[in-house]
C-alpha positions in Angstrom: 62.5 -99.3 104.6 59.9 -101.5 102.9 57.3 -100.4 105.4 58.3 -96.8 104.9 58.0 -97.0 101.1 54.5 -98.4 101.6 53.6 -95.4 103.8 55.1 -93.0 101.2 52.9 -94.5 98.5 49.9 -93.5 100.7 51.0 -89.8 101.1 48.6 -87.5 99.3 49.3 -85.0 96.6 48.4 -82.1 98.9 50.2 -79.2 100.5 51.4 -79.9 104.0 54.2 -80.5 106.5 56.2 -83.8 106.8 58.3 -85.0 109.7 61.0 -87.7 109.3 61.6 -89.9 112.4 64.5 -92.1 113.3 64.3 -95.7 114.6 63.7 -94.4 118.1 60.7 -92.4 117.0 62.5 -89.1 117.4 61.6 -86.4 114.9 64.9 -85.5 113.1 63.6 -83.3 110.3 60.6 -81.1 109.5 59.8 -79.9 106.0 57.0 -78.2 104.0 55.7 -79.2 100.6 53.3 -77.9 97.9 52.9 -81.6 97.0 53.7 -84.0 99.9 53.9 -87.1 97.8 56.4 -85.7 95.3 58.5 -83.9 97.9 58.9 -86.9 100.2 59.7 -89.2 97.3 62.6 -86.9 96.3 64.6 -88.1 99.4 64.9 -91.6 97.9 66.4 -90.8 94.6 69.8 -92.4 93.7 72.5 -91.4 96.1 74.5 -89.5 93.5 71.6 -87.1 93.1 71.6 -86.1 96.8 74.1 -83.9 98.6 76.2 -85.2 101.4 74.0 -83.8 104.2 70.8 -85.1 102.7 72.4 -88.5 102.3 73.3 -88.4 106.0 69.6 -87.6 106.9 68.2 -90.4 104.7 70.4 -93.0 106.4 68.6 -92.3 109.7 65.0 -92.1 108.3 62.8 -94.9 109.7 59.3 -93.4 109.6 57.2 -90.5 108.5 54.4 -88.4 109.9 52.6 -85.7 107.9 49.9 -83.0 108.3 47.8 -81.9 105.3 46.9 -78.2 105.3 44.8 -76.0 103.1 47.4 -73.8 101.4 51.1 -73.4 101.0 51.0 -70.4 103.4 49.6 -72.6 106.1 52.4 -75.1 105.4 55.0 -72.4 105.8 53.7 -71.2 109.1 53.2 -74.8 110.5 56.7 -75.8 109.4 58.2 -72.6 111.0 56.4 -73.2 114.3 57.3 -76.9 114.5 60.9 -76.3 113.8 61.0 -73.7 116.6 59.1 -76.0 118.9 60.9 -79.3 118.2 64.4 -78.2 117.1 65.0 -81.3 115.0 68.6 -82.3 114.6 68.8 -82.2 110.8 66.9 -78.9 110.5 69.9 -77.4 112.3 72.4 -79.2 110.1 70.5 -78.4 106.8 69.0 -75.0 107.8 69.4 -72.0 105.5 68.8 -69.5 108.4 65.5 -68.6 106.9 62.7 -67.6 109.2 59.4 -65.7 108.7 58.8 -62.0 109.1 57.2 -60.3 112.1 56.0 -56.7 112.5 57.6 -55.2 115.5 56.6 -52.2 117.6 59.8 -51.3 119.4 59.9 -50.7 123.1 61.3 -47.2 123.0 60.3 -43.5 123.1 58.3 -42.7 120.0 58.3 -46.4 118.9 59.3 -47.4 115.4 57.2 -49.9 113.5 59.4 -52.2 111.5 59.8 -55.6 109.8 62.1 -58.1 111.4 62.9 -61.8 111.0 64.3 -62.0 114.6 62.0 -62.5 117.5 63.8 -61.1 120.6 62.4 -61.1 124.1 63.2 -57.4 124.7 59.8 -56.1 125.7 58.9 -55.0 122.2 55.6 -56.1 120.7 55.7 -58.7 117.8 52.8 -59.5 115.4 53.1 -62.5 113.2 54.8 -64.5 111.9 53.6 -63.8 108.4 53.8 -66.6 105.8 54.3 -64.0 103.0 56.8 -61.1 103.3 54.7 -59.3 100.7 51.7 -59.4 103.1 53.9 -58.0 106.0 55.2 -55.2 103.7 51.7 -54.3 102.6 50.7 -53.8 106.2 53.7 -51.6 106.8 52.9 -49.6 103.7 49.4 -49.2 105.1 50.7 -47.9 108.4 53.0 -45.5 106.5 50.0 -44.2 104.6 47.8 -43.8 107.6 50.2 -42.5 110.2 53.3 -40.3 110.4 55.9 -42.6 112.0 59.6 -42.1 112.5 62.1 -44.5 110.9 65.3 -43.0 112.4 67.2 -45.0 115.1 67.9 -42.1 117.4 67.2 -42.5 121.1 64.7 -39.7 121.5 65.0 -38.9 125.2 63.6 -35.6 126.5 67.1 -34.3 126.9 68.0 -34.9 123.3 64.8 -33.4 122.0 65.0 -30.3 124.3 68.7 -29.9 123.6 68.2 -29.8 119.9 70.7 -32.6 119.4 68.6 -34.3 116.6 67.4 -32.8 113.4 64.5 -33.8 111.3 65.3 -36.1 108.4 64.1 -36.1 104.8 61.0 -38.1 105.8 59.7 -35.1 107.7 60.1 -32.8 104.7 58.2 -35.5 102.6 55.4 -35.3 105.1 55.9 -38.9 106.1 57.1 -38.2 109.7 55.6 -35.7 112.1 59.0 -34.6 113.4 59.1 -35.8 117.1 62.9 -35.6 117.1 62.6 -31.8 117.1 59.6 -31.7 119.5 57.1 -31.0 116.7 54.8 -33.9 117.6 53.9 -34.7 121.2 54.5 -38.1 122.8 50.7 -38.3 123.6 49.7 -37.8 119.9 52.4 -40.3 118.8 51.2 -42.9 121.3 47.6 -42.4 120.0 48.9 -43.4 116.6 50.6 -46.5 118.0 47.4 -47.5 119.9 45.5 -47.5 116.6 48.3 -49.5 114.9 48.1 -52.1 117.6 44.4 -52.3 117.1 44.7 -52.9 113.4 47.5 -55.5 113.8 45.4 -57.3 116.4 42.4 -57.5 114.0 40.3 -54.7 115.6 40.2 -52.6 112.5 36.5 -51.8 113.0 37.3 -49.8 116.1 39.7 -47.6 114.2 37.3 -47.3 111.3 34.5 -46.1 113.6 36.9 -43.5 115.1 38.0 -42.4 111.6 34.4 -42.1 110.4 33.4 -40.0 113.4 36.3 -37.5 112.9 35.4 -37.3 109.2 31.8 -36.4 110.0 32.9 -33.8 112.7 35.3 -32.1 110.2 32.6 -32.0 107.5 30.0 -30.6 110.0 32.5 -27.8 110.9 33.1 -27.1 107.2 36.7 -28.2 107.4 36.4 -30.0 104.0 40.1 -30.6 103.4 40.5 -32.3 106.7 37.3 -34.3 106.1 38.7 -35.4 102.8 41.9 -36.6 104.5 39.8 -38.7 106.9 37.7 -40.0 104.1 40.9 -41.2 102.3 42.1 -42.8 105.4 38.8 -44.5 106.0 38.9 -45.9 102.4 42.3 -47.4 103.1 41.1 -49.0 106.3 38.0 -50.4 104.6 40.0 -52.0 101.8 42.3 -53.5 104.4 39.4 -54.8 106.5 37.8 -56.5 103.5 41.1 -58.2 102.6 41.6 -59.4 106.2 38.0 -60.7 106.4 38.8 -63.1 103.5 41.9 -64.3 105.2 40.2 -64.5 108.6 37.5 -66.7 107.1 40.2 -69.2 106.1 41.6 -69.1 109.6 38.2 -69.7 111.0 37.7 -72.7 108.7 41.1 -74.1 109.9 40.2 -73.6 113.5 36.8 -75.4 113.0 38.7 -78.2 111.2 41.1 -78.5 114.2 38.2 -78.7 116.6 36.5 -81.3 114.5 39.6 -83.4 114.4 40.0 -83.1 118.2 36.3 -84.1 118.6 36.8 -87.1 116.3 39.9 -88.2 118.3 37.9 -88.5 121.8 35.2 -90.3 120.0 37.9 -92.6 118.5 39.4 -93.2 122.0 36.0 -93.9 123.4 35.1 -96.3 120.6 38.5 -98.1 121.1 37.8 -98.6 124.8 34.4 -100.1 124.0 35.9 -102.5 121.4 38.7 -103.6 123.8 36.1 -104.2 126.6 34.0 -106.4 124.2 37.1 -108.4 123.1 38.1 -109.0 126.7 34.5 -110.3 127.4 34.2 -112.4 124.2 37.6 -114.1 124.6 37.3 -114.6 128.4 40.5 -112.5 129.0 41.6 -111.1 132.4 43.0 -107.9 130.9 42.2 -105.6 128.0 44.0 -106.6 124.8 45.6 -103.2 124.2 48.6 -104.8 122.5 47.7 -107.5 119.9 50.1 -109.3 117.5 49.2 -111.5 114.6 51.4 -114.0 112.6 51.0 -115.3 109.1 53.2 -117.6 107.0 53.7 -117.0 103.3 55.3 -119.2 100.6 54.6 -120.2 97.0 55.5 -123.8 96.1 57.9 -123.9 98.9 60.0 -121.0 97.7 61.2 -118.0 99.8 59.3 -119.0 103.0 58.6 -115.9 105.1 56.4 -114.9 107.9 54.9 -111.6 109.0 54.1 -110.1 112.4 51.5 -107.3 112.5 50.9 -105.2 115.6 47.7 -103.5 116.7 47.6 -101.1 119.7 44.3 -100.0 121.1 42.5 -101.9 118.3 44.3 -99.9 115.6 47.4 -100.7 113.4 50.8 -99.7 114.7 52.7 -100.0 111.4 56.0 -98.9 112.9 56.0 -102.2 114.9 55.3 -104.5 111.9 58.1 -107.1 111.3 59.1 -109.5 108.6 60.9 -112.8 109.1 62.8 -115.1 106.7 62.3 -118.7 107.8 65.8 -120.0 108.7 65.6 -123.5 110.3 62.7 -125.1 108.5 63.2 -126.9 105.1 60.3 -126.8 102.7 56.7 -125.7 103.1 56.0 -126.6 106.7 53.6 -124.0 108.1 53.5 -125.6 111.6 57.2 -125.7 112.2 57.6 -122.2 110.6 55.1 -120.8 113.0 56.9 -122.2 116.0 60.3 -120.8 114.7 58.9 -117.3 114.2 57.2 -117.0 117.6 60.3 -118.4 119.3 62.5 -115.8 117.6 60.0 -112.9 118.1 59.4 -113.3 121.8 62.9 -114.5 122.8 64.1 -111.2 121.4 61.4 -109.1 123.1 62.3 -110.7 126.4 66.0 -110.3 125.9 65.5 -106.6 125.1 63.1 -106.0 128.0 60.2 -105.1 125.7 56.6 -105.5 126.6 54.8 -108.6 125.6 51.3 -108.5 123.9 48.2 -109.4 125.8 46.8 -111.3 122.8 48.3 -113.3 119.9 46.2 -114.1 116.9 47.5 -117.0 114.7 46.3 -117.1 111.1 45.3 -120.7 110.9 43.6 -123.6 112.7 44.4 -125.8 115.6 47.6 -127.2 114.1 49.3 -123.7 113.7 47.9 -122.7 117.2 49.3 -125.8 118.8 52.9 -125.2 117.5 52.6 -121.5 118.4 51.7 -122.5 122.0 54.6 -124.9 122.1 57.0 -122.1 121.3 55.5 -119.9 124.1 55.7 -122.8 126.6 59.4 -123.4 125.8 59.9 -119.7 126.5 57.9 -119.9 129.7 55.4 -117.3 128.8 52.4 -119.4 127.6 50.4 -118.6 130.7 51.0 -114.8 130.4 49.6 -114.4 126.8 46.2 -115.3 125.5 46.7 -117.1 122.1 44.0 -117.9 119.7 43.7 -119.1 116.1 41.5 -117.6 113.4 40.5 -120.2 110.8 39.6 -118.8 107.4 36.9 -121.3 106.3 34.2 -120.0 108.6 36.1 -117.4 110.6 35.9 -119.5 113.7 38.1 -118.6 116.7 40.2 -121.5 117.9 40.9 -121.5 121.7 43.8 -123.6 123.0 42.0 -125.5 125.7 38.6 -125.8 124.1 37.8 -128.6 121.7 35.0 -126.6 120.2 35.6 -123.5 118.1 34.1 -120.1 119.1 31.7 -118.7 116.6 31.3 -114.9 116.9 28.7 -112.8 115.2 30.0 -111.6 111.9 29.1 -108.0 112.9 30.7 -108.2 116.3 33.6 -105.7 116.9 35.7 -108.5 118.3 35.6 -110.5 115.1 36.0 -107.4 112.9 39.3 -106.4 114.7 40.6 -110.0 114.5 39.8 -110.3 110.8 41.4 -106.9 110.2 44.6 -107.8 111.9 44.7 -111.3 110.1 44.1 -109.7 106.7 46.8 -107.1 107.4 49.3 -109.8 108.4 48.5 -111.6 105.2 48.9 -108.5 103.0 52.2 -107.6 104.8 53.6 -111.1 104.3 52.6 -111.4 100.6 54.2 -108.0 99.9 57.4 -109.1 101.5 57.3 -112.4 99.6 56.7 -110.7 96.3 59.7 -108.4 96.9 62.0 -111.3 97.6 60.9 -113.0 94.4 61.4 -109.8 92.4 64.9 -109.4 94.0 65.7 -113.0 92.9 64.7 -112.3 89.4 66.7 -109.1 89.4 69.8 -110.9 90.6 69.4 -113.5 87.8 69.1 -110.8 85.2 72.3 -109.1 86.4 74.2 -112.4 86.6 73.4 -113.2 83.0 75.5 -110.2 81.9 79.1 -111.4 81.0 81.6 -110.1 83.5 79.1 -109.3 86.3 79.9 -111.3 89.4 78.6 -111.0 93.0 80.6 -107.9 93.9 79.8 -106.0 90.7 76.1 -107.0 91.1 76.1 -105.6 94.6 77.7 -102.4 93.4 75.2 -101.9 90.5 72.2 -102.6 92.7 73.4 -100.3 95.4 73.9 -97.5 92.9 70.9 -97.9 90.5 68.5 -99.7 92.8 67.0 -101.8 89.9 67.9 -103.4 86.6 65.4 -101.1 84.9 67.2 -98.0 86.1 70.5 -99.5 85.2 69.3 -100.1 81.6 68.1 -96.5 81.4 71.4 -95.1 82.6 73.7 -93.3 80.2 77.1 -94.8 79.2 78.8 -92.2 81.3 76.8 -93.1 84.4 77.6 -96.8 84.0 81.2 -96.1 83.3 81.5 -94.1 86.6 80.3 -97.3 88.5 81.9 -100.2 86.7 84.4 -98.8 84.2 84.2 -98.4 80.4 84.7 -102.0 79.3 81.9 -103.5 81.4 79.7 -100.4 80.8 79.8 -101.2 77.1 78.9 -104.8 77.7 76.0 -103.9 79.9 74.7 -101.4 77.3 74.9 -104.0 74.5 73.1 -106.7 76.5 69.4 -106.9 75.9 
């Protein structure tokens, strides 16, 4: 959870889509946000502020992935598509049955053009989904202004039309429908309307505009001025729609360009990674590429709270989900050498027991002493000959090789040394962060225990509910009473 909170602190204040992952790396929930940082932080409020289903989701969250987009509408569409594609477990449990609208041209005689939120594979044509229902309705209103379409649900078979079984509805009398139900409008003419609607919804409005302009000119040349005026009004509607769609289309083009640039950057990145790994293999005299590297660092201040960190790089890049913390258990005092041996023994005995892959390269933050004890741990486990292990001494950034009395000095600008310094610095940062949290927790416990009547069980209950002494102090008397009862709540409130 500590690592996750670090990641959450790096999430930008931008619109986008976030994905929660469980400990197995499975996406369990997809959500959208106007502000990714604020939205994702809301999941980690005090438990009493979350509903039951959200609490169940939070209990399974182990990692986060997110995608930044340009607008909220982009976030809506991406979220909708990802949910349909991935079917995350908690989207099903927490869903509100909302989906985004489509414009459907029904597969039927004299097709209806309608708004729907259900995509059914029935042979009908679907356009969308639209992030905004207002946008979809504007398009439908445009179709209603340009064409005379039926809205009734009658099955208009030739037998029904010829038999006079269906009568024109009010829309016909309002001049909004051409009356195909009574045979007043041929199937050919109606299908010509549908063909133009398909063109508009497919983004080929220019074709329809050209046809409209030609008919307007023909009517004017034949002195049919009323008809020419009708075509002129229709053309004006199409031109206004076309200008609006051009603005939207430019944004889509930008997003497509951005996607292609991202894809191009990712081959380049893979290509660069391969070159770095090849260089590391050569510089360190390895038999295989160091695709999986692990680095260890010990951290303690004046012998208190000794801890160690393990940082993992895959293909020369951090794999933060694989980072691990260790509390030193068997070593008394500040003994870096023995602590290093304990941690490596615990780390790799567990990986072997669980059948997990071992790294090709281990980097030890330290000199020959730390490296010697690390190698000792690997020899006891019988894997010393399977993993290349080196030390990286801070003084001159020299690389310590286990069987070479002389250190290896690499060029400061070499990719090999840069990767090794990066993973060493990351291990140091990760370890210091953990150590600081342990010290803060110790101070928190001391502050709670100083309150009369607060023992270990009450302390645990308060920390579980309020998460920190600061939040506990800011809580109302009613909130404290709900957790520890009125008497102790009064004591806590009165304690400075």
